[in-house]
N, C-alpha and C positions, 0 to 999 in steps of 0.2 A: 307623736306620743301623747296619750291622753293626759290632760291637765297641765301641759307645757305649752309655751308660746311657739308660734310657727317658725320664727326666724332664729338662727343660731345666736345672733347678737342679743336677742331678748332672753334666750336660754342662758347665755353666759351671765347676763345681769341677774337673772333669777338665782342661779347657783351662787353667785357672789353674795347675794342678799342672804341666802341660807347660811353661807359661811359666816357672814357678819353677825347674824342673829345667834348662831350656835356659839361663836367665840364670845360674844357679849354675855350670853347666859352663863358661860363657864368662867367669866371674869378674865378673859384673855383679850389680847389685841389681835384683831383679825389679820393684821399684817404679818403675824407669826405663822400664818397658815398659807401654804402655797398650793394653788390649784394646778394640778397636772391633768391636762386634757388627754384622755386615752383615745388615740387616733387609729388604733388597729382596725383594719378593713375599710377605713374611710379614705377617699381619694384626696389628693392635694387641694382640689378646688374647695372642698368643704373645710379642710384644715385651715386654709387661708382665711376663711370667714371667722374662725375662732381666733386666729392670730390678729385679724383686723379688729376684733372686739377686745383686744388687750391681753389675751392669754399667750404667754411666751414659753411656758413649760409644756412639752409634748411628750406623751408616753407611748412607747411601742412595745409589743410583746415578743416580736420575732425579728431577728437580725436581717433575714432576707427581705422581708416586707419593708423594713425601715430603710434599707439602703437606698432605694429609689427616691423615697420621700425626703431623706436627708439631703441627697444631692440636689433635688429640685429646689429645696429651700435655700441651700447654699448659693445656687445660681441666682435666686431672686434677691438675695442679700438681706432676708429677714433675720433679725437677731433673736433666735429662739434657742432654747436649751432642750436637748433630747435626753429623755430618761428611758433606760431599758428596765421594764417592769416585769418581764416574763422570764421564764427559765432559760438559762444560757448553757449550751454545751461547750465543753472545754475546747473542742476543735474549731469553734467559732469565736474564740477570744480575740484573735488578731483583728477580725473584721469589726467586732464590737468596740474595741479600743479606738478604731478610726472613726466610728460613727457617733458614739454616745458621750455626753458630758457627765453623766452619772449612771451607775448601775445599782438598781435597788435590790437585785435578786442574787446576791452572792450567797450560795447555800452550802459551800464546802470549802475547806482549806485548799484542796487541789484546784478548784476553780480560781480562788484568789491567787494562787501561785502562777497559774496560767496567765491571768490578766497582768500580773506584775511583770512576768517575762516579756509579754508583748508591749507593755508600756516602755520598758527599758530599751527594747530593741527599736521601738519607734523613736525614742530620744536619740539613740546612736545613729539612726539613719536620717536624722533631722526632720522626721515627720511630726514630731512633737517638740515643744520648747524644752530647753535644758531644765533639768530638775522638775519636769512636769510630773504630776501625780494624778491618778484617776480617782475621783471620789466614789466610794462604794458604801452600800448599806448591807447589813447582814440579814438575810431572810431567815426568820425564826418560825418554826411550826410549833406553836404553843397549844394548839387545839388537838393535836395527835391524829388529825385526819390523814389517812393513807394516801389520799389523792393530792395532798399538798406537798410542795417541795419545801426545803428549808432545813436548818439545823434542828434536829429533833429535841424538843424541850417540852414535852407534855406536862402541863401544870406550871410552867414558868419557873420562877426562882425556887419553888418548893421541890423541884426535881434535882436532888443533890448530885446524882451521878451525871445527869445531863449538864448541869452547871459546870461540873469539873471538866467535862470534855469540851464544852464551849469555851471556857476560860483558857484551856490549853491551846485551842485553835486560834483564839483571839491574840494570845501572846505571840504566836508565830506570824499572824497576819499584820499586826502592828509593826513588826520589824521589816516588812516588805517595803523597799524604798519607792516602788512605783505606785503604791496605793495610799489613799487617805480614808480611813474608816471614819464615817460621819454619824452613824446611827443604825437603826434597825427598821426592818420591814416585816409585815405579816399580812396574810390574807385570812379574813374571818370566814367561818362557815356561812353558807347560804341559808338564811332563816327568814321566816315570814315577818317576824317582829324585830326591828333593828336593835331593840334593847337586849335581845338574846345574844347579840354580838359583843356587848359590853365586856363580859368577862375576858374575852380574847384580847380586846384592846387594853384593858386594865393590866392584864398579865404582861403585855409587851412594855407598857409604861413602867411598871414596877421592875421589870428586868432591866430596862434602860437605866433606871435610877440605881439599881444594884451594881451594874457594870460601871457607872460613873464613879461609884465609891471604890470599886476594886481595880479599875483600870483608868486612873485619872489622867493618864497621858493622852487619852482620846477625849474629844469634846462631847461626843454623843448627843449632838444637837438635834438630830433628825429622827422623827418617827413617821414612817410611811405606812398609813393604815386608813381604811375607810374608802368606800366607793359610793356610787349613786344613792343606794338605798339606806346607807348607814353612816355616811360621813359626819353627820351632826353628832352622833354618839361618839365617833372616833375623836372628833375635835374636843368634846367634853372630857375625854380621857388623855388629851395631850398631843394629838396628831399635828404634825407640822407640814406634812405632804398628804393631800387627799387625791386619789386617782379616780377621776370622774369621766365616764364616757357617755352612757345612755342619756343622762340628763342634759348633755350638750348636743349630741348628734341625733338623738331619737333611737328607736329600735332599729337593729340591723335588718 
């Protein structure tokens, strides 16, 4: 990848330096930002290099692709956390519950209910610990792009009808015993200038702040936003989870 070091270890160091500088510029502690390595399409041998460089949070887009990788790492004994960052179909909720430590992409009440059922069934069958809950983030589409999944909230908090629908869904999701709502996720539009993604990130942060006021029973600690080209801007707007693939692994 032009402009990036040859080894994955050096790329990890460079990305961590970018995170550190972006956080410092925003007056934040870089420890409040978690680097999630996006491992989709990459083989375990490359993922192991990222883990060896100290990255323990790994993000996959598809359940089927993740299954083999998760099992491989369980056998090696690596202490990693698996994040589902791509769209999840309800009929794959059972498999997802068995694979992932956190799901970023909960984009409907029906999906949340499906995940909750599978968590509770896994507890009953002793596949999960008693009182186990699955951490989730709510994927929000604040940009209005038809190609993006998520709760529809074009314009963020200013969308009154969308806010009413979202708050209704959140009220029901918070009551689901198998899930723990931790925050929000969004995918910004692909743009040439990272600054053009700022309004999307800012709307998500403002939405998080508003939800913290209206639904104080949820901590709303997490904001999953920002990728290789724009994560510095996302950090300046409050991102706590940045999803980085290309800057770590190079072009596919």
